[in-house]
N, C-alpha and C positions, 0 to 999 in steps of 0.2 A: 837413252829412245837405240833403239838399233831398227837406223830409218838407209836404205837405198837408196843411192842414190843413181849408179848405174848399174842398172840386170847384169851382168858380167860377178858383180858380191853377191847376188837373190843368195844365192845356194850353201856361201858362209858363214853368210850371215843368219840362216838357218842355221846353222848348223854350232856357232854361239846361244842362242838364244832356245835354244832345243840343252844342251851342257851345261846350260847358268841354268837348268832347275824347271821354267817359271814358264806354265800351260800361258798366258798376259803376250812372254815376249816372245812365241813362234805368233795368238790368233793377231799378232799387231802390223805381219807379214803376210795377210788376205784379205782380199773385197770383199766385204763384206756375204758377200752373193756365189765365192770361190769353191770351183768342184776340187775337194779332194780322191785322189780313190785309196783306198783302202787298202792291207793285209789279203786283204776278203776278194779282193777284187773288183766290189763298191765303188760305187757313188756318196761319195758327203758335200751337199751341196751346202753349205750356208753357213756362218762361223757358226751358231754348235753344232752342229754332228758334228765338224770339223776340229771341235775342243775336243769330244769323246776321244778320236781316233787319236789324234793326239795325245792326250791323259792315256795312253793305253799304252805311243812310245817313252813317256816317260820313266814309265814305274815299269820300261827296262831298265833301265840304268843306265851305268855308261856314260861312252862320250863316245857320240857322232863325230866324220871327216868329210868334207864333203870336199873335193879337187872337177874346179870347172868344164867345160869340156868343150862348150862355147854358149856365147851368144851374140842373135842373128839377131840388129830389129829394123826395128822397119817403122820410126812416129812414133808411137807414146805405146806399139808394142814389140815386147819380145823374146824370140825363141830361144828356152835356154835346155838348158844338158848336164846335166853333173857327173858323176863318179860318187859315189858317195860307200861309210864302212862303218856302222857300232858295232863295238867291241863291251862288251859286257861278259856277267856270268850269270845262267840260267838256277832256275832253284835248285838243285839238285848241285849248286857248285860243282856246277863244270860248265867250262871259257861254252859262251855261246856268240860266234862272228856272225852279221847280218849284209848284206850290200848289195849293190847293184845302181842301174847307169836311167839317174830320171828324164821323167823329159816332162816341161813346161811353158806356162804362157804363162809372161811378167808384161802390167801395162801402167802409165806412168803415167798418174796423180796429178789435182791441177796447182799439187806444191809441187808436185817433184818427185817426190817420195816414189818406190813405185815395190809392189805390190804382187802379190799371185793370185788370178785369176782359173785357169787351171792350177795342176800339183800331179801330178803320177809318179809316185818313185820308183816305178821301175817295168815303166813304161817307156826305154829307149832297148 
């Protein structure tokens, strides 16, 4: 299980889950009603919509790296940002490299885990 017990570890946990290729590992990092901003800038609300977006991410293959920029915590809420990079191969065989700087809000759950509430991969 890829449980996050410290908010500053969230982005590395996301990269590990994505690199595992397992959609369930990624979805386990989100609250049921979380919002993820998709590649097109639209909101993906709830795990079913988030699943579709993250399945497309996994289909790119390759490897994701994420480095936490900051984690500002107030009680059971934390604001995060990370620098991330995905390296893969495009369908035509050319290198595919994308990256960004994220903005996220995570919340501590009653069992002590931290989960995404809001996830904007290019929001910072």
